[in-house]
C-alpha positions as CSV (number, residue, x, y, z in Angstrom):
1,M,113.1,124.2,98.3
2,K,114.4,120.8,98.0
3,T,113.0,118.1,100.3
4,E,115.1,115.2,101.3
5,K,113.5,111.8,101.4
6,K,115.0,109.6,104.1
7,D,114.6,105.9,104.3
8,L,114.1,103.9,107.6
9,P,117.8,103.2,108.2
10,N,118.8,106.8,108.1
11,L,115.9,107.9,110.1
12,L,116.9,105.4,112.8
13,K,120.5,106.5,112.6
14,D,119.4,110.1,113.0
15,L,117.2,109.3,115.9
16,E,120.1,107.4,117.5
17,E,122.4,110.4,117.1
18,K,119.8,112.8,118.5
19,V,119.1,110.6,121.6
20,E,122.9,110.1,122.1
21,E,123.4,113.9,122.0
22,L,120.7,114.4,124.5
23,I,122.0,111.7,126.9
24,N,125.5,113.0,126.6
25,K,124.2,116.3,128.1
26,I,123.2,114.7,131.3
27,P,125.8,115.7,133.9
28,Y,126.1,112.3,135.6
29,Q,128.0,109.7,133.7
30,L,128.4,106.2,134.9
31,P,131.8,105.2,136.1
32,K,133.9,102.9,133.8
33,N,133.7,100.0,136.2
34,I,129.8,100.2,136.3
35,K,129.7,100.3,132.5
36,K,132.1,97.3,132.3
37,L,129.9,95.5,134.8
38,I,126.7,96.2,132.8
39,V,128.4,95.0,129.6
40,D,130.0,91.9,131.1
41,Y,126.9,90.7,132.9
42,G,124.1,92.4,131.1
43,P,123.8,89.5,128.5
44,Y,123.3,87.0,131.3
45,L,120.6,89.1,132.9
46,L,118.9,89.6,129.5
47,I,118.8,85.8,129.0
48,I,117.1,85.4,132.3
49,S,114.6,88.1,131.5
50,L,114.0,86.5,128.1
51,V,113.1,83.2,129.7
52,F,110.6,84.9,132.0
53,G,109.4,87.1,129.2
54,F,108.6,84.2,126.8
55,L,106.9,82.4,129.7
56,S,104.8,85.4,130.4
57,V,103.8,85.8,126.7
58,L,102.8,82.2,126.5
59,N,100.9,82.6,129.8
60,L,102.9,80.1,131.7
61,G,104.1,82.3,134.4
62,F,102.6,82.3,137.9
63,L,101.8,86.0,137.9
64,N,99.9,85.6,134.7
65,Q,97.8,82.9,136.0
66,F,97.1,84.8,139.2
67,S,96.1,87.9,137.2
68,Y,93.6,85.9,135.3
69,L,92.0,84.6,138.5
70,I,91.5,88.1,139.9
71,G,90.2,89.4,136.5
72,F,93.0,91.8,135.3
73,R,93.9,90.3,131.9
74,G,92.0,90.1,128.7
75,G,90.7,92.0,125.7
76,L,92.1,93.6,122.7
77,V,94.6,95.9,124.3
78,Y,96.1,93.0,126.3
79,R,96.5,91.0,123.1
80,L,98.0,93.9,121.3
81,E,100.4,94.5,124.2
82,Q,101.4,90.8,124.1
83,L,102.2,91.2,120.4
84,F,104.5,94.1,121.2
85,I,106.2,92.3,124.0
86,L,106.7,89.2,121.8
87,L,108.4,91.4,119.1
88,I,110.6,93.0,121.8
89,L,111.6,89.6,123.1
90,I,112.5,88.3,119.7
91,I,114.6,91.4,118.8
92,E,116.5,91.0,122.2
93,A,116.9,87.3,121.7
94,V,118.6,88.0,118.3
95,A,120.9,90.5,120.0
96,V,122.2,88.1,122.8
97,P,125.0,86.4,120.8
98,G,126.5,89.6,119.6
99,L,126.3,91.2,123.1
100,F,128.7,88.6,124.4
101,Q,131.0,89.6,121.5
102,K,130.4,93.3,122.2
103,K,129.2,94.0,118.7
104,L,127.6,97.4,118.0
105,S,125.0,95.9,115.7
106,S,123.6,94.0,118.8
107,W,123.7,97.1,120.8
108,R,121.5,98.7,118.1
109,L,119.0,95.8,118.3
110,L,118.5,96.7,121.9
111,F,118.0,100.3,120.9
112,Y,115.5,99.2,118.4
113,S,113.6,97.0,120.9
114,S,113.4,100.1,123.1
115,L,111.8,101.9,120.1
116,V,109.2,99.1,119.8
117,Y,108.6,99.5,123.6
118,L,108.1,103.2,123.1
119,V,105.4,102.5,120.4
120,R,103.8,99.9,122.8
121,C,103.6,102.5,125.6
122,V,101.9,105.1,123.3
123,V,99.5,102.5,121.8
124,V,98.3,101.2,125.2
125,F,98.5,104.6,126.9
126,D,101.1,103.7,129.4
127,F,102.8,107.0,129.6
128,V,104.4,106.4,133.1
129,S,106.3,103.4,131.7
130,L,107.1,105.5,128.6
131,V,108.8,108.2,130.6
132,V,110.5,106.0,133.3
133,G,111.2,102.9,131.1
134,I,112.5,104.7,128.0
135,G,114.4,107.3,130.0
136,L,116.2,104.7,132.2
137,S,116.9,102.3,129.3
138,W,118.1,105.0,127.0
139,Y,120.4,106.4,129.8
140,I,122.0,103.0,130.4
141,L,122.2,102.0,126.7
142,F,123.9,105.2,125.7
143,Q,126.2,105.1,128.6
144,I,127.5,101.7,127.5
145,K,127.5,102.3,123.8
146,E,131.2,103.3,123.7
147,M,132.1,99.7,124.8
148,Y,130.6,98.1,121.6
149,K,132.4,98.1,118.3
């Protein structure tokens, strides 16, 4: 029996194909005009979310300051979560220019950031966000994939 050794790029490509196959089985597909709307205005929304995300990671946001006052933040899990979020924000920030140009490579960066989010959810035991966040983001991502080249 011959075992095939796969490197990371091939594993990611296989995962992408499997997720795409799964998403394509969902009976409801987004209408073209909604896909176009997401592709055209999504990069702008991503920029806004990146600004708030970086402010949050740097603990400059109002909600972060408020959460410290009532004692919700702190500890190793919080710091680990912040590192994951920072990595996600960096990947998404790198993707922004290519999203305006509708490059498939930038679309893939968003997919990779969702994989980092998946790992974050598992590490911090956030299974509700895992199911809802990954499910929704992958549904939208793979619905619009055809519009990137």
